[in-house]
C-alpha positions as protocol buffer text, in pm:
chain_id: "A"
residue {
  index: 1
  type: MET
  ca { x: -481 y: -1968 z: -439 }
}
residue {
  index: 2
  type: GLU
  ca { x: -653 y: -1678 z: -608 }
}
residue {
  index: 3
  type: LEU
  ca { x: -468 y: -1344 z: -603 }
}
residue {
  index: 4
  type: SER
  ca { x: -743 y: -1162 z: -412 }
}
residue {
  index: 5
  type: THR
  ca { x: -739 y: -1434 z: -144 }
}
residue {
  index: 6
  type: LEU
  ca { x: -361 y: -1405 z: -107 }
}
residue {
  index: 7
  type: PHE
  ca { x: -395 y: -1026 z: -96 }
}
residue {
  index: 8
  type: ASN
  ca { x: -657 y: -1036 z: 180 }
}
residue {
  index: 9
  type: LYS
  ca { x: -436 y: -1278 z: 376 }
}
residue {
  index: 10
  type: ALA
  ca { x: -140 y: -1040 z: 338 }
}
residue {
  index: 11
  type: VAL
  ca { x: -353 y: -746 z: 456 }
}
residue {
  index: 12
  type: ALA
  ca { x: -443 y: -939 z: 772 }
}
residue {
  index: 13
  type: GLU
  ca { x: -80 y: -1043 z: 822 }
}
residue {
  index: 14
  type: SER
  ca { x: 40 y: -684 z: 779 }
}
residue {
  index: 15
  type: LYS
  ca { x: -140 y: -597 z: 1103 }
}
residue {
  index: 16
  type: GLU
  ca { x: 56 y: -864 z: 1295 }
}
residue {
  index: 17
  type: LEU
  ca { x: 412 y: -803 z: 1180 }
}
residue {
  index: 18
  type: PRO
  ca { x: 686 y: -888 z: 1432 }
}
residue {
  index: 19
  type: ALA
  ca { x: 827 y: -532 z: 1415 }
}
residue {
  index: 20
  type: LYS
  ca { x: 679 y: -198 z: 1317 }
}
residue {
  index: 21
  type: PRO
  ca { x: 799 y: -106 z: 966 }
}
residue {
  index: 22
  type: SER
  ca { x: 966 y: 227 z: 893 }
}
residue {
  index: 23
  type: ASN
  ca { x: 751 y: 519 z: 784 }
}
residue {
  index: 24
  type: ASP
  ca { x: 870 y: 476 z: 425 }
}
residue {
  index: 25
  type: THR
  ca { x: 767 y: 112 z: 428 }
}
residue {
  index: 26
  type: LEU
  ca { x: 431 y: 199 z: 584 }
}
residue {
  index: 27
  type: LEU
  ca { x: 374 y: 451 z: 304 }
}
residue {
  index: 28
  type: GLN
  ca { x: 465 y: 187 z: 48 }
}
residue {
  index: 29
  type: LEU
  ca { x: 217 y: -57 z: 204 }
}
residue {
  index: 30
  type: TYR
  ca { x: -48 y: 214 z: 209 }
}
residue {
  index: 31
  type: SER
  ca { x: 6 y: 316 z: -153 }
}
residue {
  index: 32
  type: LEU
  ca { x: 4 y: -42 z: -281 }
}
residue {
  index: 33
  type: TYR
  ca { x: -309 y: -117 z: -78 }
}
residue {
  index: 34
  type: LYS
  ca { x: -491 y: 187 z: -215 }
}
residue {
  index: 35
  type: GLN
  ca { x: -381 y: 112 z: -572 }
}
residue {
  index: 36
  type: SER
  ca { x: -495 y: -250 z: -528 }
}
residue {
  index: 37
  type: THR
  ca { x: -836 y: -163 z: -389 }
}
residue {
  index: 38
  type: GLU
  ca { x: -922 y: 169 z: -558 }
}
residue {
  index: 39
  type: GLY
  ca { x: -693 y: 210 z: -858 }
}
residue {
  index: 40
  type: ASP
  ca { x: -541 y: 544 z: -955 }
}
residue {
  index: 41
  type: ASN
  ca { x: -568 y: 829 z: -707 }
}
residue {
  index: 42
  type: GLU
  ca { x: -828 y: 1074 z: -840 }
}
residue {
  index: 43
  type: SER
  ca { x: -862 y: 1279 z: -520 }
}
residue {
  index: 44
  type: GLU
  ca { x: -749 y: 1638 z: -481 }
}
residue {
  index: 45
  type: SER
  ca { x: -417 y: 1713 z: -318 }
}
residue {
  index: 46
  type: PRO
  ca { x: -453 y: 1773 z: 57 }
}
residue {
  index: 47
  type: ASN
  ca { x: -357 y: 2094 z: 234 }
}
residue {
  index: 48
  type: MET
  ca { x: 20 y: 2137 z: 216 }
}
residue {
  index: 49
  type: PHE
  ca { x: 34 y: 2180 z: 595 }
}
residue {
  index: 50
  type: ASP
  ca { x: -122 y: 1837 z: 656 }
}
residue {
  index: 51
  type: PHE
  ca { x: 207 y: 1652 z: 626 }
}
residue {
  index: 52
  type: VAL
  ca { x: 73 y: 1302 z: 691 }
}
residue {
  index: 53
  type: ALA
  ca { x: -210 y: 1335 z: 438 }
}
residue {
  index: 54
  type: LYS
  ca { x: 30 y: 1490 z: 186 }
}
residue {
  index: 55
  type: ALA
  ca { x: 279 y: 1203 z: 227 }
}
residue {
  index: 56
  type: LYS
  ca { x: 3 y: 945 z: 181 }
}
residue {
  index: 57
  type: TYR
  ca { x: -132 y: 1130 z: -123 }
}
residue {
  index: 58
  type: GLU
  ca { x: 210 y: 1148 z: -287 }
}
residue {
  index: 59
  type: ALA
  ca { x: 285 y: 782 z: -211 }
}
residue {
  index: 60
  type: TRP
  ca { x: -41 y: 674 z: -372 }
}
residue {
  index: 61
  type: MET
  ca { x: 17 y: 904 z: -670 }
}
residue {
  index: 62
  type: SER
  ca { x: 354 y: 732 z: -724 }
}
residue {
  index: 63
  type: GLN
  ca { x: 160 y: 413 z: -806 }
}
residue {
  index: 64
  type: LYS
  ca { x: -48 y: 581 z: -1079 }
}
residue {
  index: 65
  type: GLY
  ca { x: -98 y: 362 z: -1384 }
}
residue {
  index: 66
  type: LYS
  ca { x: -4 y: 40 z: -1205 }
}
residue {
  index: 67
  type: ALA
  ca { x: -252 y: -242 z: -1265 }
}
residue {
  index: 68
  type: LYS
  ca { x: -445 y: -357 z: -958 }
}
residue {
  index: 69
  type: ASP
  ca { x: -313 y: -713 z: -995 }
}
residue {
  index: 70
  type: GLN
  ca { x: 45 y: -586 z: -1007 }
}
residue {
  index: 71
  type: ALA
  ca { x: -12 y: -370 z: -697 }
}
residue {
  index: 72
  type: MET
  ca { x: -162 y: -669 z: -514 }
}
residue {
  index: 73
  type: THR
  ca { x: 136 y: -887 z: -607 }
}
residue {
  index: 74
  type: GLU
  ca { x: 383 y: -622 z: -486 }
}
residue {
  index: 75
  type: TYR
  ca { x: 187 y: -578 z: -162 }
}
residue {
  index: 76
  type: ILE
  ca { x: 192 y: -954 z: -96 }
}
residue {
  index: 77
  type: GLU
  ca { x: 567 y: -971 z: -168 }
}
residue {
  index: 78
  type: LEU
  ca { x: 640 y: -676 z: 63 }
}
residue {
  index: 79
  type: VAL
  ca { x: 441 y: -827 z: 351 }
}
residue {
  index: 80
  type: GLU
  ca { x: 621 y: -1162 z: 302 }
}
residue {
  index: 81
  type: LYS
  ca { x: 956 y: -980 z: 315 }
}
residue {
  index: 82
  type: LEU
  ca { x: 853 y: -794 z: 633 }
}
residue {
  index: 83
  type: LYS
  ca { x: 745 y: -1115 z: 806 }
}
residue {
  index: 84
  type: SER
  ca { x: 1092 y: -1266 z: 790 }
}
């Protein structure tokens, strides 16, 4: 199967996981998804008092420079791990 097809399948499966992942894992899923779909984060840093937005911003920034295909592969692997 093509990588984008596998990625889209993993995105759908991530919404039906048997257990809710930890916040750290959710941030990892978020950052890999954003890197896969949008590439490097070019947005401005959110207000330092918006803790959720700041955590998401920093998680996505940690993926900077990672190729979209690599981010997709890591996302798929993480979802597979969470399903078991």
